[in-house]
Structures are given as structure tokens and as C-alpha cells.
C-alpha positions as CSV (number, residue, x, y, z in Angstrom):
1,X,-16.6,15.7,-45.2
2,X,-13.5,15.5,-47.5
3,X,-11.7,18.4,-49.2
4,X,-9.7,17.1,-52.1
5,X,-8.2,19.7,-54.5
6,X,-5.7,18.8,-57.1
7,X,-3.0,20.5,-59.4
8,X,-1.0,18.7,-61.9
9,X,2.6,18.4,-60.7
10,X,5.3,19.1,-63.2
11,X,8.8,17.5,-63.1
12,X,10.3,20.3,-61.0
13,X,7.5,20.0,-58.4
14,X,8.0,16.2,-58.3
15,X,11.7,16.8,-57.6
16,X,10.7,19.0,-54.6
17,X,8.5,16.3,-53.2
18,X,11.2,13.7,-53.6
19,X,13.6,15.8,-51.7
20,X,11.0,16.4,-49.0
21,X,10.4,12.7,-48.7
22,X,14.2,11.9,-48.5
23,X,14.5,14.5,-45.7
24,X,11.6,13.0,-43.9
25,X,13.3,9.5,-44.2
26,X,16.5,10.9,-42.8
27,X,14.6,12.5,-39.9
28,X,12.9,9.2,-39.1
29,X,15.9,6.9,-39.1
30,X,17.2,7.6,-35.6
31,X,13.6,7.1,-34.2
32,X,13.2,3.8,-36.1
33,X,16.5,2.5,-34.9
34,X,15.7,3.3,-31.3
35,X,12.2,1.8,-31.7
36,X,13.6,-1.5,-33.0
37,X,16.0,-1.6,-30.0
38,X,13.1,-1.0,-27.6
39,X,11.0,-3.6,-29.4
40,X,13.8,-6.1,-29.0
41,X,13.9,-5.4,-25.3
42,X,10.2,-5.9,-25.2
43,X,10.4,-9.1,-27.1
44,X,13.0,-10.4,-24.7
45,X,10.9,-9.4,-21.7
46,X,7.8,-11.1,-23.2
47,X,9.9,-14.3,-23.8
48,X,11.0,-14.1,-20.1
49,X,7.4,-13.6,-19.1
50,X,6.4,-16.8,-21.0
51,X,9.1,-18.7,-19.3
52,X,8.1,-17.4,-15.9
53,X,4.5,-18.2,-16.5
54,X,5.3,-21.7,-17.7
55,X,7.6,-22.2,-14.6
56,X,4.8,-20.9,-12.3
57,X,2.3,-23.3,-14.0
58,X,4.6,-26.2,-13.3
59,X,5.1,-25.1,-9.7
60,X,1.4,-24.8,-9.2
61,X,1.0,-28.4,-10.6
62,X,3.8,-29.6,-8.2
63,X,2.0,-27.8,-5.3
64,X,-1.3,-29.5,-6.1
65,X,0.5,-32.9,-6.1
66,X,2.2,-32.1,-2.8
67,X,-1.0,-31.1,-1.2
68,X,-2.6,-34.4,-2.3
69,X,0.4,-36.2,-0.8
70,X,0.1,-34.1,2.4
71,X,-3.6,-35.0,2.6
72,X,-2.8,-38.7,2.2
73,X,0.0,-38.5,4.8
74,X,-2.4,-36.8,7.2
75,X,-5.1,-39.4,6.7
76,X,-2.5,-42.2,7.2
77,X,-1.3,-40.5,10.4
78,X,-4.8,-40.1,11.7
79,X,-5.5,-43.8,11.0
80,X,-2.3,-44.9,12.8
81,X,-3.2,-42.7,15.8
82,X,-6.7,-44.2,15.9
83,X,-5.1,-47.7,16.0
84,X,-2.8,-46.6,18.8
85,X,-5.8,-45.3,20.8
86,X,-7.6,-48.6,20.2
87,X,-4.5,-50.6,21.4
88,X,-4.3,-48.3,24.5
89,X,-7.9,-49.1,25.3
90,X,-7.3,-52.8,24.9
91,X,-4.2,-52.7,27.1
92,X,-6.1,-50.8,29.7
93,X,-8.9,-53.4,29.7
94,X,-6.4,-56.3,29.9
95,X,-4.7,-54.6,32.8
96,X,-8.1,-54.7,34.6
97,X,-8.7,-58.3,33.5
98,X,-5.2,-59.3,34.8
99,X,-5.9,-57.6,38.1
100,X,-9.2,-59.5,38.4
101,X,-7.6,-62.9,37.4
102,X,-4.7,-62.3,39.8
103,X,-7.3,-61.6,42.6
104,X,-9.3,-64.8,41.9
105,X,-6.1,-66.8,41.8
106,X,-5.0,-65.3,45.1
107,X,-8.4,-66.0,46.7
108,X,-8.3,-69.6,45.5
109,X,-4.8,-70.0,46.8
110,X,-5.8,-68.5,50.1
111,X,-8.8,-70.8,50.4
112,X,-6.8,-73.9,49.6
113,X,-4.2,-72.9,52.2
114,X,-7.0,-72.6,54.8
115,X,-8.3,-76.0,54.0
116,X,-4.8,-77.5,54.2
117,X,-4.2,-75.7,57.4
118,X,-7.5,-76.9,58.9
119,X,-6.8,-80.5,57.9
120,X,-3.3,-80.3,59.3
121,X,-4.4,-78.7,62.6
122,X,-7.2,-81.2,63.1
123,X,-5.3,-84.3,62.0
124,X,-6.3,-84.4,58.4
125,X,-5.3,-88.0,57.9
126,X,-7.3,-89.4,60.9
127,X,-10.2,-87.2,60.0
128,X,-10.2,-88.5,56.4
129,X,-9.8,-92.1,57.6
130,X,-12.6,-91.6,60.2
131,X,-14.8,-90.2,57.5
132,X,-14.2,-93.3,55.4
133,X,-14.7,-95.7,58.3
134,X,-18.0,-94.1,59.2
135,X,-19.4,-95.2,55.8
136,X,-22.3,-97.7,56.1
137,X,-21.4,-99.8,53.1
138,X,-18.9,-100.1,50.3
139,X,-20.8,-97.8,48.1
140,X,-20.9,-95.2,50.7
141,X,-17.2,-95.7,51.3
142,X,-16.3,-95.2,47.7
143,X,-18.5,-92.2,47.5
144,X,-16.8,-90.6,50.5
145,X,-13.4,-91.5,49.1
146,X,-14.3,-89.9,45.7
147,X,-15.6,-86.8,47.5
148,X,-12.3,-86.3,49.3
149,X,-10.4,-86.8,46.1
150,X,-12.6,-84.4,44.2
151,X,-12.1,-81.6,46.8
152,X,-8.4,-81.9,46.3
153,X,-8.6,-82.1,42.5
154,X,-11.0,-79.2,42.4
155,X,-8.6,-77.0,44.4
156,X,-5.7,-77.9,42.2
157,X,-7.7,-77.5,39.0
158,X,-9.1,-74.1,39.9
159,X,-5.7,-72.9,40.9
160,X,-4.2,-74.1,37.6
161,X,-7.1,-72.5,35.7
162,X,-6.8,-69.2,37.4
163,X,-3.0,-69.2,36.8
164,X,-3.3,-70.2,33.2
165,X,-5.9,-67.4,32.7
166,X,-3.6,-64.9,34.3
167,X,-0.7,-66.1,32.2
168,X,-2.8,-65.8,29.0
169,X,-3.9,-62.3,29.9
170,X,-0.3,-61.2,30.6
171,X,0.9,-62.7,27.3
172,X,-2.0,-60.8,25.5
173,X,-1.0,-57.6,27.2
174,X,2.6,-58.0,26.1
175,X,1.5,-58.7,22.5
176,X,-0.6,-55.6,22.6
177,X,2.3,-53.6,23.9
178,X,4.5,-54.9,21.1
179,X,1.8,-53.9,18.6
180,X,1.5,-50.5,20.2
181,X,5.3,-50.0,19.9
182,X,5.2,-50.8,16.2
183,X,2.3,-48.4,15.7
184,X,4.2,-45.7,17.6
185,X,7.2,-46.3,15.2
186,X,4.8,-46.0,12.3
187,X,3.4,-42.8,13.8
188,X,6.8,-41.4,14.2
189,X,7.6,-42.2,10.5
190,X,4.3,-40.8,9.4
191,X,4.9,-37.5,11.3
192,X,8.4,-37.2,9.7
193,X,6.9,-37.8,6.3
194,X,4.2,-35.3,6.9
195,X,6.8,-32.7,8.1
196,X,8.9,-33.4,5.0
197,X,6.0,-32.9,2.7
198,X,4.9,-29.8,4.6
199,X,8.3,-28.4,4.1
200,X,8.2,-29.1,0.4
201,X,4.8,-27.4,0.2
202,X,6.2,-24.4,2.0
203,X,9.3,-24.3,-0.3
204,X,7.1,-24.6,-3.4
205,X,4.8,-21.9,-2.2
206,X,7.8,-19.6,-1.6
207,X,8.9,-20.3,-5.2
208,X,5.5,-19.5,-6.5
209,X,5.4,-16.2,-4.5
210,X,8.8,-15.3,-5.9
211,X,7.6,-16.3,-9.4
212,X,4.6,-14.1,-9.0
213,X,6.8,-11.1,-8.0
214,X,9.1,-11.8,-10.9
215,X,6.1,-11.9,-13.3
216,X,4.8,-8.6,-11.9
217,X,8.2,-7.0,-12.3
218,X,8.5,-8.3,-15.9
219,X,4.9,-7.1,-16.7
220,X,5.8,-3.7,-15.3
221,X,9.0,-3.6,-17.4
222,X,7.0,-4.7,-20.5
223,X,4.5,-1.9,-19.9
224,X,7.4,0.6,-19.7
225,X,8.8,-0.7,-23.0
226,X,5.3,-0.4,-24.5
227,X,5.1,3.2,-23.3
228,X,8.5,3.9,-24.8
229,X,7.5,2.3,-28.1
230,X,4.2,4.3,-28.1
231,X,6.2,7.5,-27.5
232,X,8.6,6.6,-30.3
233,X,5.6,5.9,-32.7
234,X,4.1,9.2,-31.7
235,X,7.4,11.0,-32.3
236,X,7.7,9.3,-35.7
237,X,4.2,10.2,-36.7
238,X,4.8,13.8,-35.6
239,X,8.0,13.9,-37.6
240,X,6.2,12.5,-40.6
241,X,3.3,15.0,-40.2
242,X,5.7,17.9,-40.0
243,X,7.8,16.7,-42.9
244,X,4.6,16.2,-45.0
245,X,3.4,19.6,-44.1
246,X,6.7,21.2,-45.0
247,X,6.8,19.3,-48.2
248,X,3.2,20.2,-49.0
249,X,4.0,23.9,-48.2
250,X,7.0,24.0,-50.5
251,X,5.2,22.1,-53.2
252,X,2.3,24.5,-53.0
253,X,4.6,27.5,-53.1
254,X,6.4,26.0,-56.1
255,X,3.0,25.2,-57.8
256,X,1.8,28.7,-57.1
257,X,5.0,30.2,-58.5
258,X,4.7,28.1,-61.6
259,X,1.1,29.0,-62.0
260,X,1.8,32.7,-61.7
261,X,4.6,32.5,-64.2
262,X,2.3,30.6,-66.6
263,X,-0.4,33.1,-66.1
264,X,1.9,36.0,-66.7
265,X,3.2,34.3,-69.8
266,X,-0.4,33.8,-71.1
267,X,-1.2,37.4,-70.3
268,X,1.7,38.6,-72.4
269,X,0.8,36.2,-75.2
270,X,-2.9,37.3,-75.1
271,X,-2.3,41.0,-74.8
272,X,-3.0,41.1,-71.1
273,X,-6.3,39.1,-71.2
274,X,-6.4,35.6,-69.8
275,X,-9.2,33.0,-69.5
276,X,-7.0,30.6,-67.6
277,X,-8.1,29.8,-64.1
278,X,-6.2,28.1,-61.3
279,X,-8.0,26.0,-58.6
280,X,-6.4,27.7,-55.6
281,X,-8.0,25.3,-53.1
282,X,-6.0,22.4,-54.4
283,X,-2.8,20.8,-52.9
284,X,-0.2,18.8,-54.9
285,X,-1.3,15.6,-56.5
286,X,-1.2,12.7,-54.0
287,X,-1.8,15.0,-51.0
288,X,-5.2,14.9,-49.4
289,X,-6.6,17.1,-46.7
290,X,-9.3,15.3,-44.8
291,X,-11.6,16.8,-42.3
292,X,-12.3,14.0,-39.7
293,X,-15.8,13.0,-38.9
294,X,-16.7,10.4,-36.4
295,X,-20.0,8.7,-35.5
296,X,-21.6,8.4,-32.2
297,X,-23.8,5.5,-33.2
298,X,-23.7,2.1,-31.7
299,X,-22.7,-1.0,-33.6
300,X,-23.7,-4.6,-33.8
301,X,-21.2,-6.7,-32.0
302,X,-20.3,-10.3,-31.0
303,X,-19.0,-11.7,-27.7
304,X,-15.6,-11.8,-29.4
305,X,-15.9,-8.1,-30.3
306,X,-16.7,-7.3,-26.6
307,X,-13.7,-9.4,-25.4
308,X,-11.3,-7.6,-27.8
309,X,-12.6,-4.1,-27.0
310,X,-12.4,-4.8,-23.3
311,X,-8.9,-6.2,-23.7
312,X,-7.5,-3.1,-25.5
313,X,-9.2,-0.9,-22.9
314,X,-7.4,-2.7,-20.1
315,X,-4.1,-2.6,-22.0
316,X,-4.4,1.2,-22.7
317,X,-6.4,2.5,-19.8
318,X,-6.4,0.0,-16.9
319,X,-5.1,2.7,-14.6
320,X,-7.3,5.5,-16.0
321,X,-10.7,6.7,-14.6
322,X,-13.8,5.2,-16.0
323,X,-14.2,8.2,-18.4
324,X,-10.8,7.5,-19.8
325,X,-11.7,3.8,-20.3
326,X,-14.8,4.7,-22.2
327,X,-12.9,7.3,-24.3
328,X,-10.4,4.6,-25.4
329,X,-13.3,2.3,-26.4
330,X,-14.9,5.2,-28.2
331,X,-11.8,5.7,-30.3
332,X,-12.0,2.1,-31.6
333,X,-15.7,2.4,-32.4
334,X,-15.2,5.7,-34.1
335,X,-12.6,4.2,-36.4
336,X,-14.9,1.3,-37.2
337,X,-17.5,3.9,-38.3
338,X,-15.0,6.0,-40.2
339,X,-14.3,5.1,-43.9
340,X,-10.6,5.7,-43.4
341,X,-10.4,2.6,-41.3
342,X,-11.7,-1.0,-41.7
343,X,-15.2,-1.7,-40.5
344,X,-14.5,-4.6,-38.1
345,X,-13.2,-4.7,-34.6
346,X,-10.5,-7.1,-35.4
347,X,-9.2,-5.2,-38.5
348,X,-9.1,-1.9,-36.6
349,X,-7.2,-3.4,-33.7
350,X,-4.7,-5.4,-35.7
351,X,-3.8,-2.6,-38.2
352,X,0.0,-2.2,-38.2
353,X,1.5,0.4,-35.9
354,X,-1.8,1.5,-34.4
355,X,-2.0,0.0,-30.9
356,X,1.3,-0.7,-29.1
357,X,-0.1,-3.5,-26.9
358,X,-1.3,-5.4,-29.9
359,X,2.2,-5.2,-31.4
360,X,3.9,-6.1,-28.1
361,X,1.8,-9.2,-27.4
362,X,0.3,-7.9,-24.2
363,X,-3.1,-7.5,-25.9
364,X,-3.0,-11.2,-26.7
365,X,-2.2,-12.1,-23.1
366,X,-5.1,-10.0,-21.7
367,X,-7.5,-11.3,-24.4
368,X,-6.6,-14.9,-23.5
369,X,-7.3,-14.5,-19.8
370,X,-10.1,-12.0,-20.1
371,X,-10.2,-8.3,-19.3
372,X,-11.0,-7.1,-15.8
373,X,-14.6,-6.2,-14.8
374,X,-14.2,-2.4,-15.0
375,X,-12.7,-2.4,-18.5
376,X,-15.3,-4.9,-19.7
377,X,-18.1,-2.7,-18.3
378,X,-16.6,0.3,-20.0
379,X,-16.5,-1.5,-23.4
380,X,-20.0,-2.8,-22.9
381,X,-21.3,0.7,-22.1
382,X,-19.8,2.2,-25.3
383,X,-21.1,-0.7,-27.5
384,X,-24.6,-0.5,-26.1
385,X,-25.0,3.3,-25.5
386,X,-22.7,4.9,-28.0
387,X,-19.3,6.7,-28.0
388,X,-18.5,9.3,-25.4
389,X,-16.0,11.3,-27.4
390,X,-15.6,12.1,-31.1
391,X,-11.9,11.2,-31.5
392,X,-10.0,8.7,-33.6
393,X,-6.5,9.2,-32.0
394,X,-5.1,9.3,-28.5
395,X,-1.8,9.1,-26.7
396,X,-0.2,10.0,-23.4
397,X,-0.5,13.7,-23.0
398,X,2.7,15.7,-23.0
399,X,3.3,18.8,-20.9
400,X,1.8,21.9,-22.5
401,X,0.2,19.9,-25.3
402,X,-3.1,21.4,-26.7
403,X,-5.4,20.7,-29.6
404,X,-7.3,17.8,-28.1
405,X,-9.4,16.7,-25.2
406,X,-7.4,15.7,-22.2
407,X,-8.8,13.0,-20.0
408,X,-6.5,12.0,-17.1
409,X,-3.2,10.9,-18.6
410,X,-4.4,10.8,-22.3
411,X,-5.2,13.4,-24.9
412,X,-7.8,12.5,-27.5
413,X,-8.2,14.2,-30.9
């Protein structure tokens, strides 16, 4: 419901209003200067935040690459160690084979020595000759001679074969040992590479942790600057309100005085009778007294509307109880339903000098990453179930402040 009452302002009254506006401007100038200074600090902090986030993103990318390299190095080391284990098994088996070959060689050698000893002790030459002379014919003689030769050749051949087998096994063992030494060197290098990459991973993670701490500090500082700016805006709005009230009061007094003078003059001119009436419920032209009305109805909304509402709730009331979160969301919806404000979520939130986080850029950051679950739920409840408070303004409550509804750290009116 609007109360709009008017009086025509004469030149004198216009002068009064001009003076009031000039005074208001003078009162505002220190606040505006300080607000700009704080805004500059906030802008610098946000720039630093952007740099920190970019640096952290690069560090995360480096860490991912290093982890890939570490996985590759670990796989390579495991493969080398498997090869070493395999070589160890082969060497162990060769050791057994060498031992067996050496045993066979020794047995053959011992058997040959016994035969030689027997032949020597029993007159090997005469025995062999006697064996030949006992042959029945030439064919038998040649057969016996070949037999004697074969026994000797067999002993020599077997001894050589066992010895060659032993030598081959020993050479294979030495080759395996050389391969094992090479693999051990590769294992040592792989371990050093793995340790080096692990150190880089640790160093990079330390940098990421430091970057995370720096981002948290910068975000906290940005939040403090936002609170300062919000306080400055509130102070400016309060100064404007008081100046406007004072100007309106003086203008009304001047208008009333002029009206009284005019009425007295008319009375004199008309012999004390007057049919002139004055609309005493009016205020100076250009001044409007508005009685606020808000709506508790729900609205149609899109996913983008929900995301924006949840983001502003997190920016303004992340540390407030659930009732405080829904109250902030209600303020936005009430403005959308009030003819004094635009009718869309985006237009309400992006109105100049209305929501500090929007101006500072923090709203855009939260909107980009998505609001947290509690703030999203609060926004959804208000969109689906209606507002929880009939207010279109709120700010951080000041000690002793009255005239509104206090919910945790905020006052709503």
C-alpha cells in the first residue's frame, strides 16, 4: 500500500531541498572515499586469490604428472626385481647342475683310475696281449682289439664330455651372475629415480598445502573487506536516510509556513472566509513515503535461479543458522515479488550497491563452484515452500539496534 501526497514546491522550497542535498553529499564524501579504498583492497585481494588459485591449479597438474611418473617408476622397479628374482632362481638351479656334473665327472674319473690301477697291478700289457692271443681267428682277434680300444676311448670320451658339460654350466652361471649384477645396477638406479620422484611429489604437495592455506587466508581477508564495505554502505544509506528525513522535515515546515501565510492572506482578502484547502498529508514533490509490503508466495524458478539464490545465501549466511539462511533467501524472493524491485532473480541480485558479495566478486566464485549443501537446501526450501520472513533488507546487527527482526548475526526489516 503506497501513500503519495504532494504539494507544489515554490522556488524557496526548492532552494531548501538543494541545500539539504548538498549537505547530504558533504556528509557522504568521507564514507565514499573510505569505501573506495576498501574496495581497492578487496580488488587487490581478489586478484591475489586468482593468482593463488591459478598457481594451485598448476601445482595440482604437476602433482598428477609426478604421480604418473612415480607409478611408472614403481612398475619398472617391480619388473626389474622380478627379473632379478628369476636370475637368482636360474643361478640356484645351475649351481645344482654344476654340482651334479662335477659329481659325475669325479665318478668317471675315479672309475677310470680304478681300471688303470687294476690293469697296472695285474700286468695290463700281458693281460691285453693274452686276451688277443686267445682269440680263435683273425676276426675274433680284431674284435677283441677293437673292444680294448673302445674301453679306453669310452673312458676318455666320457671324461671329456663330463668336463665340457661342467665347463658349460660354469660359464652359464657366470653369465647369469653378470646379468644379475646389471639388473642390480638397474634396480639401484630405479630406486634412486623413485626416491627422487617421491621427493618431488612430497615437495609439490607441501606447496599445494601452503597454497591452500594462503587461499584460505586471502578468502578470509576478502570476507573482512566485504564486511567493511557492507558496513560502509549501511552507514552511507543511513546518512542518506537521515539527510533525506531532515530535508523532508525542513521542506514540510517551509511548505506549511508558506501555506499558512497564503491562507492568512486569503482570509484577509476574503474578509476572514476561505475556501482554500491544503492537503496536509502530502510531502514535498519528489518525496514519496512507501509502506513496504512483501509476499510470502512461492515463485516459478529455474535451475540457474536456484544456483544463484544458494550462492548468495552462502556468501551472506554461510556461518549463520538454518533460520538465518532461509531469511536471507526470503529477502531476495520478497524483492522479486515487490514492485519496487525487478522481477527476476538475476536483476535483483545484480542491482548496484545491493549485495556486497556480488560487487566484490565472491558471489561469482561461489556460483562457479556451486554453493554448499546447507545453503542450497535453504534456498530450495524457500523457493518451494515460501518465504520465512517479510523483510526486504538485512545487515549485520549493531549493538542496541532495534526496529527489525534479529536472527543470529543479522537484523531483517
